[in-house]
KOLBA-702821 format. One record per residue (C-alpha): chain; residue number from 0; x, y, z. Coordinates in steps of 0.1 Angstrom, whole numbers. Example, Ala and Ser with C-alpha at 12.3 -4.5 7.8 and 13.67 -1.06 7.14 Angstrom:
! residues 2
<atom ch="A" i="0" u="123" v="-45" w="78"/>
<atom ch="A" i="1" u="137" v="-11" w="71"/>
This chain:
! residues 233
<atom ch="A" i="0" u="1160" v="80" w="2718"/>
<atom ch="A" i="1" u="1149" v="44" w="2710"/>
<atom ch="A" i="2" u="1131" v="51" w="2677"/>
<atom ch="A" i="3" u="1121" v="17" w="2663"/>
<atom ch="A" i="4" u="1119" v="28" w="2627"/>
<atom ch="A" i="5" u="1154" v="43" w="2628"/>
<atom ch="A" i="6" u="1171" v="12" w="2642"/>
<atom ch="A" i="7" u="1185" v="-18" w="2624"/>
<atom ch="A" i="8" u="1172" v="-53" w="2631"/>
<atom ch="A" i="9" u="1203" v="-60" w="2653"/>
<atom ch="A" i="10" u="1197" v="-28" w="2673"/>
<atom ch="A" i="11" u="1160" v="-37" w="2679"/>
<atom ch="A" i="12" u="1170" v="-71" w="2690"/>
<atom ch="A" i="13" u="1194" v="-56" w="2716"/>
<atom ch="A" i="14" u="1167" v="-33" w="2731"/>
<atom ch="A" i="15" u="1156" v="-38" w="2767"/>
<atom ch="A" i="16" u="1124" v="-58" w="2761"/>
<atom ch="A" i="17" u="1110" v="-48" w="2795"/>
<atom ch="A" i="18" u="1107" v="-12" w="2782"/>
<atom ch="A" i="19" u="1072" v="-2" w="2771"/>
<atom ch="A" i="20" u="1067" v="5" w="2734"/>
<atom ch="A" i="21" u="1046" v="36" w="2725"/>
<atom ch="A" i="22" u="1025" v="35" w="2693"/>
<atom ch="A" i="23" u="1010" v="69" w="2683"/>
<atom ch="A" i="24" u="975" v="65" w="2667"/>
<atom ch="A" i="25" u="959" v="92" w="2645"/>
<atom ch="A" i="26" u="932" v="98" w="2620"/>
<atom ch="A" i="27" u="931" v="120" w="2588"/>
<atom ch="A" i="28" u="900" v="140" w="2599"/>
<atom ch="A" i="29" u="882" v="172" w="2593"/>
<atom ch="A" i="30" u="887" v="198" w="2620"/>
<atom ch="A" i="31" u="867" v="227" w="2607"/>
<atom ch="A" i="32" u="880" v="253" w="2582"/>
<atom ch="A" i="33" u="908" v="265" w="2605"/>
<atom ch="A" i="34" u="929" v="233" w="2611"/>
<atom ch="A" i="35" u="946" v="208" w="2587"/>
<atom ch="A" i="36" u="933" v="173" w="2587"/>
<atom ch="A" i="37" u="966" v="162" w="2603"/>
<atom ch="A" i="38" u="956" v="173" w="2638"/>
<atom ch="A" i="39" u="951" v="138" w="2653"/>
<atom ch="A" i="40" u="983" v="126" w="2637"/>
<atom ch="A" i="41" u="1003" v="156" w="2648"/>
<atom ch="A" i="42" u="993" v="155" w="2684"/>
<atom ch="A" i="43" u="997" v="117" w="2688"/>
<atom ch="A" i="44" u="1032" v="119" w="2672"/>
<atom ch="A" i="45" u="1043" v="149" w="2692"/>
<atom ch="A" i="46" u="1033" v="135" w="2726"/>
<atom ch="A" i="47" u="1046" v="100" w="2719"/>
<atom ch="A" i="48" u="1080" v="114" w="2708"/>
<atom ch="A" i="49" u="1083" v="137" w="2738"/>
<atom ch="A" i="50" u="1075" v="109" w="2762"/>
<atom ch="A" i="51" u="1099" v="85" w="2745"/>
<atom ch="A" i="52" u="1127" v="111" w="2746"/>
<atom ch="A" i="53" u="1121" v="118" w="2783"/>
<atom ch="A" i="54" u="1117" v="82" w="2795"/>
<atom ch="A" i="55" u="1137" v="59" w="2773"/>
<atom ch="A" i="56" u="1105" v="41" w="2762"/>
<atom ch="A" i="57" u="1106" v="27" w="2726"/>
<atom ch="A" i="58" u="1088" v="49" w="2700"/>
<atom ch="A" i="59" u="1070" v="30" w="2673"/>
<atom ch="A" i="60" u="1059" v="46" w="2640"/>
<atom ch="A" i="61" u="1026" v="64" w="2637"/>
<atom ch="A" i="62" u="995" v="45" w="2626"/>
<atom ch="A" i="63" u="979" v="74" w="2606"/>
<atom ch="A" i="64" u="946" v="59" w="2597"/>
<atom ch="A" i="65" u="922" v="54" w="2626"/>
<atom ch="A" i="66" u="885" v="47" w="2631"/>
<atom ch="A" i="67" u="865" v="72" w="2612"/>
<atom ch="A" i="68" u="834" v="74" w="2633"/>
<atom ch="A" i="69" u="807" v="101" w="2632"/>
<atom ch="A" i="70" u="830" v="125" w="2614"/>
<atom ch="A" i="71" u="835" v="102" w="2585"/>
<atom ch="A" i="72" u="813" v="122" w="2561"/>
<atom ch="A" i="73" u="830" v="155" w="2564"/>
<atom ch="A" i="74" u="853" v="164" w="2535"/>
<atom ch="A" i="75" u="889" v="155" w="2542"/>
<atom ch="A" i="76" u="883" v="127" w="2567"/>
<atom ch="A" i="77" u="900" v="95" w="2556"/>
<atom ch="A" i="78" u="899" v="65" w="2579"/>
<atom ch="A" i="79" u="890" v="29" w="2584"/>
<atom ch="A" i="80" u="862" v="9" w="2599"/>
<atom ch="A" i="81" u="862" v="-2" w="2635"/>
<atom ch="A" i="82" u="866" v="-39" w="2627"/>
<atom ch="A" i="83" u="894" v="-31" w="2603"/>
<atom ch="A" i="84" u="913" v="-11" w="2629"/>
<atom ch="A" i="85" u="908" v="-38" w="2655"/>
<atom ch="A" i="86" u="923" v="-63" w="2631"/>
<atom ch="A" i="87" u="953" v="-41" w="2624"/>
<atom ch="A" i="88" u="960" v="-35" w="2661"/>
<atom ch="A" i="89" u="955" v="-72" w="2668"/>
<atom ch="A" i="90" u="982" v="-80" w="2642"/>
<atom ch="A" i="91" u="1006" v="-53" w="2653"/>
<atom ch="A" i="92" u="1002" v="-61" w="2690"/>
<atom ch="A" i="93" u="1006" v="-98" w="2684"/>
<atom ch="A" i="94" u="1037" v="-93" w="2664"/>
<atom ch="A" i="95" u="1052" v="-71" w="2691"/>
<atom ch="A" i="96" u="1045" v="-99" w="2716"/>
<atom ch="A" i="97" u="1062" v="-125" w="2693"/>
<atom ch="A" i="98" u="1093" v="-102" w="2694"/>
<atom ch="A" i="99" u="1091" v="-100" w="2732"/>
<atom ch="A" i="100" u="1077" v="-65" w="2736"/>
<atom ch="A" i="101" u="1047" v="-72" w="2758"/>
<atom ch="A" i="102" u="1043" v="-38" w="2774"/>
<atom ch="A" i="103" u="1024" v="-17" w="2749"/>
<atom ch="A" i="104" u="1010" v="19" w="2751"/>
<atom ch="A" i="105" u="987" v="30" w="2723"/>
<atom ch="A" i="106" u="987" v="68" w="2725"/>
<atom ch="A" i="107" u="959" v="83" w="2704"/>
<atom ch="A" i="108" u="951" v="118" w="2691"/>
<atom ch="A" i="109" u="915" v="106" w="2681"/>
<atom ch="A" i="110" u="891" v="96" w="2708"/>
<atom ch="A" i="111" u="871" v="71" w="2688"/>
<atom ch="A" i="112" u="901" v="48" w="2684"/>
<atom ch="A" i="113" u="895" v="35" w="2719"/>
<atom ch="A" i="114" u="868" v="10" w="2711"/>
<atom ch="A" i="115" u="886" v="-9" w="2683"/>
<atom ch="A" i="116" u="920" v="-8" w="2701"/>
<atom ch="A" i="117" u="906" v="-23" w="2733"/>
<atom ch="A" i="118" u="887" v="-49" w="2714"/>
<atom ch="A" i="119" u="920" v="-59" w="2699"/>
<atom ch="A" i="120" u="935" v="-64" w="2733"/>
<atom ch="A" i="121" u="909" v="-92" w="2740"/>
<atom ch="A" i="122" u="918" v="-109" w="2708"/>
<atom ch="A" i="123" u="956" v="-107" w="2715"/>
<atom ch="A" i="124" u="951" v="-121" w="2750"/>
<atom ch="A" i="125" u="938" v="-153" w="2736"/>
<atom ch="A" i="126" u="973" v="-162" w="2724"/>
<atom ch="A" i="127" u="994" v="-139" w="2746"/>
<atom ch="A" i="128" u="977" v="-137" w="2780"/>
<atom ch="A" i="129" u="1008" v="-120" w="2794"/>
<atom ch="A" i="130" u="1003" v="-89" w="2772"/>
<atom ch="A" i="131" u="1003" v="-57" w="2792"/>
<atom ch="A" i="132" u="987" v="-30" w="2771"/>
<atom ch="A" i="133" u="968" v="2" w="2775"/>
<atom ch="A" i="134" u="950" v="27" w="2753"/>
<atom ch="A" i="135" u="954" v="64" w="2762"/>
<atom ch="A" i="136" u="938" v="95" w="2746"/>
<atom ch="A" i="137" u="965" v="121" w="2753"/>
<atom ch="A" i="138" u="941" v="146" w="2768"/>
<atom ch="A" i="139" u="918" v="125" w="2790"/>
<atom ch="A" i="140" u="947" v="105" w="2803"/>
<atom ch="A" i="141" u="963" v="138" w="2814"/>
<atom ch="A" i="142" u="931" v="150" w="2831"/>
<atom ch="A" i="143" u="919" v="174" w="2804"/>
<atom ch="A" i="144" u="884" v="161" w="2801"/>
<atom ch="A" i="145" u="866" v="191" w="2787"/>
<atom ch="A" i="146" u="883" v="193" w="2753"/>
<atom ch="A" i="147" u="858" v="189" w="2724"/>
<atom ch="A" i="148" u="863" v="184" w="2687"/>
<atom ch="A" i="149" u="881" v="214" w="2670"/>
<atom ch="A" i="150" u="871" v="236" w="2699"/>
<atom ch="A" i="151" u="892" v="262" w="2717"/>
<atom ch="A" i="152" u="911" v="235" w="2737"/>
<atom ch="A" i="153" u="920" v="212" w="2708"/>
<atom ch="A" i="154" u="928" v="241" w="2685"/>
<atom ch="A" i="155" u="952" v="255" w="2711"/>
<atom ch="A" i="156" u="970" v="222" w="2714"/>
<atom ch="A" i="157" u="971" v="218" w="2677"/>
<atom ch="A" i="158" u="987" v="252" w="2674"/>
<atom ch="A" i="159" u="1012" v="243" w="2701"/>
<atom ch="A" i="160" u="1024" v="211" w="2683"/>
<atom ch="A" i="161" u="1027" v="229" w="2650"/>
<atom ch="A" i="162" u="996" v="218" w="2630"/>
<atom ch="A" i="163" u="990" v="240" w="2599"/>
<atom ch="A" i="164" u="963" v="264" w="2608"/>
<atom ch="A" i="165" u="942" v="293" w="2595"/>
<atom ch="A" i="166" u="929" v="308" w="2627"/>
<atom ch="A" i="167" u="913" v="337" w="2609"/>
<atom ch="A" i="168" u="889" v="312" w="2593"/>
<atom ch="A" i="169" u="878" v="297" w="2626"/>
<atom ch="A" i="170" u="840" v="295" w="2631"/>
<atom ch="A" i="171" u="824" v="289" w="2665"/>
<atom ch="A" i="172" u="796" v="263" w="2666"/>
<atom ch="A" i="173" u="780" v="243" w="2694"/>
<atom ch="A" i="174" u="766" v="209" w="2685"/>
<atom ch="A" i="175" u="732" v="200" w="2699"/>
<atom ch="A" i="176" u="732" v="163" w="2700"/>
<atom ch="A" i="177" u="701" v="141" w="2703"/>
<atom ch="A" i="178" u="695" v="117" w="2731"/>
<atom ch="A" i="179" u="707" v="88" w="2710"/>
<atom ch="A" i="180" u="741" v="79" w="2695"/>
<atom ch="A" i="181" u="745" v="95" w="2661"/>
<atom ch="A" i="182" u="759" v="78" w="2630"/>
<atom ch="A" i="183" u="770" v="110" w="2613"/>
<atom ch="A" i="184" u="776" v="145" w="2627"/>
<atom ch="A" i="185" u="777" v="158" w="2591"/>
<atom ch="A" i="186" u="740" v="148" w="2588"/>
<atom ch="A" i="187" u="730" v="170" w="2617"/>
<atom ch="A" i="188" u="757" v="197" w="2614"/>
<atom ch="A" i="189" u="767" v="200" w="2577"/>
<atom ch="A" i="190" u="793" v="225" w="2567"/>
<atom ch="A" i="191" u="809" v="228" w="2601"/>
<atom ch="A" i="192" u="838" v="204" w="2597"/>
<atom ch="A" i="193" u="829" v="189" w="2631"/>
<atom ch="A" i="194" u="835" v="220" w="2652"/>
<atom ch="A" i="195" u="820" v="218" w="2687"/>
<atom ch="A" i="196" u="830" v="249" w="2706"/>
<atom ch="A" i="197" u="847" v="283" w="2702"/>
<atom ch="A" i="198" u="880" v="279" w="2683"/>
<atom ch="A" i="199" u="880" v="316" w="2676"/>
<atom ch="A" i="200" u="891" v="321" w="2712"/>
<atom ch="A" i="201" u="922" v="298" w="2709"/>
<atom ch="A" i="202" u="954" v="312" w="2724"/>
<atom ch="A" i="203" u="988" v="298" w="2715"/>
<atom ch="A" i="204" u="1003" v="305" w="2749"/>
<atom ch="A" i="205" u="976" v="286" w="2766"/>
<atom ch="A" i="206" u="981" v="257" w="2742"/>
<atom ch="A" i="207" u="1018" v="257" w="2750"/>
<atom ch="A" i="208" u="1011" v="256" w="2787"/>
<atom ch="A" i="209" u="986" v="227" w="2783"/>
<atom ch="A" i="210" u="1010" v="209" w="2760"/>
<atom ch="A" i="211" u="1038" v="209" w="2786"/>
<atom ch="A" i="212" u="1014" v="198" w="2813"/>
<atom ch="A" i="213" u="1003" v="169" w="2792"/>
<atom ch="A" i="214" u="1039" v="159" w="2785"/>
<atom ch="A" i="215" u="1047" v="161" w="2822"/>
<atom ch="A" i="216" u="1018" v="140" w="2834"/>
<atom ch="A" i="217" u="1021" v="113" w="2807"/>
<atom ch="A" i="218" u="1059" v="112" w="2811"/>
<atom ch="A" i="219" u="1055" v="106" w="2849"/>
<atom ch="A" i="220" u="1031" v="78" w="2842"/>
<atom ch="A" i="221" u="1055" v="61" w="2818"/>
<atom ch="A" i="222" u="1084" v="66" w="2842"/>
<atom ch="A" i="223" u="1063" v="49" w="2869"/>
<atom ch="A" i="224" u="1057" v="19" w="2846"/>
<atom ch="A" i="225" u="1094" v="15" w="2839"/>
<atom ch="A" i="226" u="1104" v="20" w="2875"/>
<atom ch="A" i="227" u="1078" v="-7" w="2887"/>
<atom ch="A" i="228" u="1092" v="-32" w="2862"/>
<atom ch="A" i="229" u="1128" v="-25" w="2872"/>
<atom ch="A" i="230" u="1120" v="-30" w="2909"/>
<atom ch="A" i="231" u="1107" v="-65" w="2903"/>
<atom ch="A" i="232" u="1130" v="-92" w="2918"/>
């Protein structure tokens, strides 16, 4: 596997620069009393690694600190502001472009990372208009659009990728959101750790099934990217 952080400088220089690089993005974030705060890091790392192993794409190190949005006030969440993350992604993406790696996939385990990452693309394009970059949430990009925070679905996937869990402590809770965008979920749902669903019904076997389906779908997408590049005259 092409694991950037395990290669020497000479080995990186010899990589096929037409290959996409995959950067996993996470967040240290509360996920109720039943899941460790590593969920978003664990899922992003797992899927990025599996895809890189299966396709030959280049695996970059995890960026663990993402945009702490409405979950920021729950105990355990540790992240950065949106403008800070946009600046970090701008710098990293630009540096990759300078090194000649202009096909970039940012694979996230945390949905709110989308806004700062895509803002960064616009900033990078100012100097590197040939950048080809995309932001993917692993679940929505694979078509699993009904997963909510620390609910049955996310808990199942977390179990399947090996996140430390205490399922016996799971508490079901449904968030009733107002019509407007909220600043803090802790302000309207204190003590829940951000749960929005029924994690008590989580099933490991179902998580393993969904995990493999996500790997298959995203791997096919990356293979298609590589094949399209190789077919160019």
